[in-house]
NUDO-134794 format. One record per atom (N, C-alpha, C, O): atom name; x, y, z. Coordinates in steps of 0.05 Angstrom, whole numbers. Example, Ala and Ser with C-alpha at 12.3 -4.5 7.8 and 13.67 -1.06 7.14 Angstrom:
! NUDO-134794
NODE  a      X      Y      Z
NODE  N    264   -114    156
NODE CA    246    -90    156
NODE  C    264    -66    156
NODE  O    285    -66    169
NODE  N    257    -45    142
NODE CA    273    -21    143
NODE  C    258      1    157
NODE  O    268     23    161
This chain:
! NUDO-134794
NODE  a      X      Y      Z
NODE  N   -366     11      6
NODE CA   -352    -10     18
NODE  C   -322     -6     11
NODE  O   -315      1    -11
NODE  N   -305    -10     31
NODE CA   -276     -9     27
NODE  C   -265    -37     33
NODE  O   -272    -49     53
NODE  N   -247    -46     16
NODE CA   -235    -73     19
NODE  C   -205    -68     19
NODE  O   -194    -56      1
NODE  N   -191    -77     40
NODE CA   -162    -75     41
NODE  C   -151   -101     34
NODE  O   -156   -122     46
NODE  N   -134   -101     12
NODE CA   -121   -125      3
NODE  C    -92   -124     12
NODE  O    -80   -102     12
NODE  N    -80   -145     21
NODE CA    -53   -145     33
NODE  C    -34   -161     17
NODE  O    -27   -184     24
NODE  N    -24   -150     -5
NODE CA     -3   -164    -20
NODE  C     24   -162     -6
NODE  O     28   -144     11
NODE  N     43   -179    -12
NODE CA     70   -176     -2
NODE  C     83   -151    -14
NODE  O     72   -139    -33
NODE  N    105   -142     -2
NODE CA    118   -118    -12
NODE  C    125   -119    -41
NODE  O    122   -100    -56
NODE  N    136   -142    -50
NODE CA    143   -145    -78
NODE  C    119   -141    -97
NODE  O    121   -127   -116
NODE  N     97   -154    -90
NODE CA     73   -150   -106
NODE  C     61   -122   -104
NODE  O     50   -112   -124
NODE  N     63   -110    -81
NODE CA     54    -83    -77
NODE  C     69    -64    -95
NODE  O     57    -46   -108
NODE  N     95    -67    -95
NODE CA    112    -49   -112
NODE  C    106    -54   -142
NODE  O    105    -35   -158
NODE  N    104    -79   -150
NODE CA     99    -85   -178
NODE  C     70    -79   -187
NODE  O     64    -76   -210
NODE  N     52    -76   -166
NODE CA     23    -72   -171
NODE  C     11    -95   -185
NODE  O     -7    -92   -201
NODE  N     22   -119   -179
NODE CA     11   -143   -192
NODE  C     10   -165   -171
NODE  O     28   -169   -155
NODE  N    -12   -180   -172
NODE CA    -17   -202   -154
NODE  C    -39   -219   -166
NODE  O    -58   -208   -178
NODE  N    -38   -244   -164
NODE CA    -58   -261   -177
NODE  C    -86   -257   -166
NODE  O   -106   -265   -178
NODE  N    -88   -245   -142
NODE CA   -114   -241   -130
NODE  C   -126   -214   -134
NODE  O   -150   -211   -133
NODE  N   -110   -194   -139
NODE CA   -120   -166   -140
NODE  C   -142   -163   -161
NODE  O   -163   -151   -155
NODE  N   -139   -174   -185
NODE CA   -160   -171   -205
NODE  C   -185   -186   -197
NODE  O   -207   -176   -201
NODE  N   -182   -209   -186
NODE CA   -205   -225   -177
NODE  C   -221   -210   -155
NODE  O   -245   -210   -155
NODE  N   -206   -199   -136
NODE CA   -219   -184   -114
NODE  C   -233   -159   -126
NODE  O   -256   -153   -118
NODE  N   -219   -145   -143
NODE CA   -231   -121   -156
NODE  C   -257   -128   -171
NODE  O   -277   -113   -169
NODE  N   -256   -150   -186
NODE CA   -280   -159   -201
NODE  C   -302   -166   -181
NODE  O   -325   -158   -187
NODE  N   -297   -179   -160
NODE CA   -317   -187   -140
NODE  C   -329   -161   -128
NODE  O   -354   -161   -124
NODE  N   -313   -142   -122
NODE CA   -323   -116   -111
NODE  C   -343   -104   -130
NODE  O   -364    -95   -122
NODE  N   -335   -102   -155
NODE CA   -352    -90   -176
NODE  C   -379   -105   -179
NODE  O   -400    -93   -182
NODE  N   -377   -131   -178
NODE CA   -401   -148   -181
NODE  C   -420   -147   -156
NODE  O   -444   -154   -159
NODE  N   -409   -138   -134
NODE CA   -426   -138   -109
NODE  C   -430   -111    -98
NODE  O   -428   -106    -74
NODE  N   -436    -92   -115
NODE CA   -444    -66   -106
NODE  C   -423    -44   -109
NODE  O   -429    -20   -103
NODE  N   -399    -51   -116
NODE CA   -378    -31   -120
NODE  C   -365    -23    -93
NODE  O   -373    -33    -72
NODE  N   -346     -7    -95
NODE CA   -331      2    -72
NODE  C   -302      7    -79
NODE  O   -295      9   -103
NODE  N   -286     10    -59
NODE CA   -258     17    -62
NODE  C   -241     -6    -53
NODE  O   -245    -16    -31
NODE  N   -221    -13    -69
NODE CA   -202    -33    -62
NODE  C   -176    -18    -56
NODE  O   -166     -2    -72
NODE  N   -164    -23    -33
NODE CA   -139    -10    -25
NODE  C   -117    -31    -20
NODE  O   -118    -46      0
NODE  N    -99    -33    -38
NODE CA    -76    -51    -33
NODE  C    -59    -40    -11
NODE  O    -53    -16    -11
NODE  N    -52    -56      9
NODE CA    -37    -46     32
NODE  C    -17    -68     40
NODE  O    -25    -89     49
NODE  N      9    -62     38
NODE CA     30    -80     45
NODE  C     42    -72     72
NODE  O     56    -52     75
NODE  N     36    -89     92
NODE CA     47    -84    118
NODE  C     78    -85    117
NODE  O     91    -68    130
NODE  N     89   -103    102
NODE CA    118   -105     99
NODE  C    130    -79     88
NODE  O    149    -69     98
NODE  N    117    -68     67
NODE CA    127    -43     55
NODE  C    124    -20     74
NODE  O    143     -4     77
NODE  N    101    -18     88
NODE CA     97      3    108
NODE  C    117      2    131
NODE  O    126     23    140
NODE  N    123    -22    140
NODE CA    142    -25    162
NODE  C    170    -15    153
NODE  O    184     -1    168
NODE  N    178    -23    130
NODE CA    204    -14    119
NODE  C    206     16    117
NODE  O    225     29    124
NODE  N    183     27    106
NODE CA    182     56    102
NODE  C    183     71    130
NODE  O    196     91    133
NODE  N    168     60    150
NODE CA    166     71    176
NODE  C    194     70    189
NODE  O    202     89    202
NODE  N    208     49    186
NODE CA    235     46    198
NODE  C    255     67    188
NODE  O    275     72    201
NODE  N    249     78    165
NODE CA    267     99    153
NODE  C    257    127    159
NODE  O    268    146    148
NODE  N    238    130    177
NODE CA    226    157    182
NODE  C    246    178    191
NODE  O    243    201    186
NODE  N    268    170    204
NODE CA    288    189    213
NODE  C    311    192    194
NODE  O    330    207    201
NODE  N    310    179    172
NODE CA    332    180    152
NODE  C    322    189    125
NODE  O    315    172    109
NODE  N    321    214    120
NODE CA    309    224     95
NODE  C    322    213     70
NODE  O    309    207     50
NODE  N    349    210     71
NODE CA    363    200     47
NODE  C    357    170     43
NODE  O    351    162     21
NODE  N    357    155     65
NODE CA    350    127     63
NODE  C    321    122     54
NODE  O    315    103     39
NODE  N    304    140     64
NODE CA    275    138     57
NODE  C    271    143     26
NODE  O    256    130     12
NODE  N    285    164     18
NODE CA    283    171    -11
NODE  C    295    148    -29
NODE  O    285    143    -51
NODE  N    317    137    -20
NODE CA    329    114    -35
NODE  C    310     91    -36
NODE  O    308     78    -56
NODE  N    297     85    -13
NODE CA    277     64    -12
NODE  C    254     69    -31
NODE  O    247     51    -47
NODE  N    243     93    -30
NODE CA    221    100    -48
NODE  C    229     99    -78
NODE  O    214     92    -95
NODE  N    254    108    -84
NODE CA    264    107   -112
NODE  C    266     78   -121
NODE  O    259     72   -143
NODE  N    275     60   -104
NODE CA    277     32   -110
NODE  C    250     19   -112
NODE  O    247     -2   -124
NODE  N    229     32   -101
NODE CA    202     20   -100
NODE  C    186     27   -125
NODE  O    162     22   -126
NODE  N    199     38   -145
NODE CA    188     42   -172
NODE  C    161     57   -171
NODE  O    141     50   -184
NODE  N    160     79   -154
NODE CA    137     96   -153
NODE  C    116     88   -133
NODE  O     96    101   -130
NODE  N    120     66   -119
NODE CA    100     57    -99
NODE  C    101     78    -76
NODE  O    123     88    -69
NODE  N     78     83    -64
NODE CA     76    102    -42
NODE  C     61     89    -19
NODE  O     48     68    -22
NODE  N     63    101      4
NODE CA     49     92     27
NODE  C     19     92     22
NODE  O      9    109      9
NODE  N      5     71     32
NODE CA    -24     70     31
NODE  C    -38     80     56
NODE  O    -63     81     58
NODE  N    -22     88     75
NODE CA    -33     97    100
NODE  C    -54    120     97
NODE  O    -75    119    111
NODE  N    -49    140     80
NODE CA    -70    161     78
NODE  C    -96    150     66
NODE  O   -117    160     73
NODE  N    -95    130     49
NODE CA   -120    118     39
NODE  C   -135    103     59
NODE  O   -159    101     58
NODE  N   -120     91     78
NODE CA   -132     74     98
NODE  C   -145     91    120
NODE  O   -163     82    135
NODE  N   -137    116    122
NODE CA   -149    134    141
NODE  C   -134    134    168
NODE  O   -146    140    188
NODE  N   -108    127    167
NODE CA    -93    126    192
NODE  C    -76    150    196
NODE  O    -57    150    211
NODE  N    -82    171    182
NODE CA    -66    195    184
NODE  C    -61    205    211
NODE  O    -38    213    217
NODE  N    -81    205    228
NODE CA    -78    217    255
NODE  C    -65    197    275
NODE  O    -54    206    295
NODE  N    -65    172    269
NODE CA    -53    153    288
NODE  C    -24    147    282
NODE  O     -9    142    301
NODE  N    -16    148    257
NODE CA     11    143    249
NODE  C     20    164    230
NODE  O      9    166    207
NODE  N     39    180    237
NODE CA     47    202    219
NODE  C     59    191    192
NODE  O     74    172    192
NODE  N     51    203    171
NODE CA     61    196    145
NODE  C     81    217    137
NODE  O     74    241    134
NODE  N    106    210    135
NODE CA    127    230    129
NODE  C    132    232    100
NODE  O    149    248     92
C-alpha cells in the first residue's frame, strides 16, 4: 500500500507536520506500506524554475535538502524531473 500525504511546502521542507507521524503509525498498524510526503506547492515552484538552473539551485539550497517527490510517486514519464 502506498499513501501520499500532502503537507504544505513549509512542512514538506521542514519534514514536520502534526499528521505525518499519525498517518505513519496508522499505516504500520494496518498492514504496512509506504508513506510519500508530496507537496504540490513545492513541486509547482520547482517546476516553474525548470528553465532557470541557477534559480532552481537557489530554490533547492533554500529548501534545506528537500527534493522532488515526483520520482517516488512514479510520475517520471509524465512530468520530467530536472
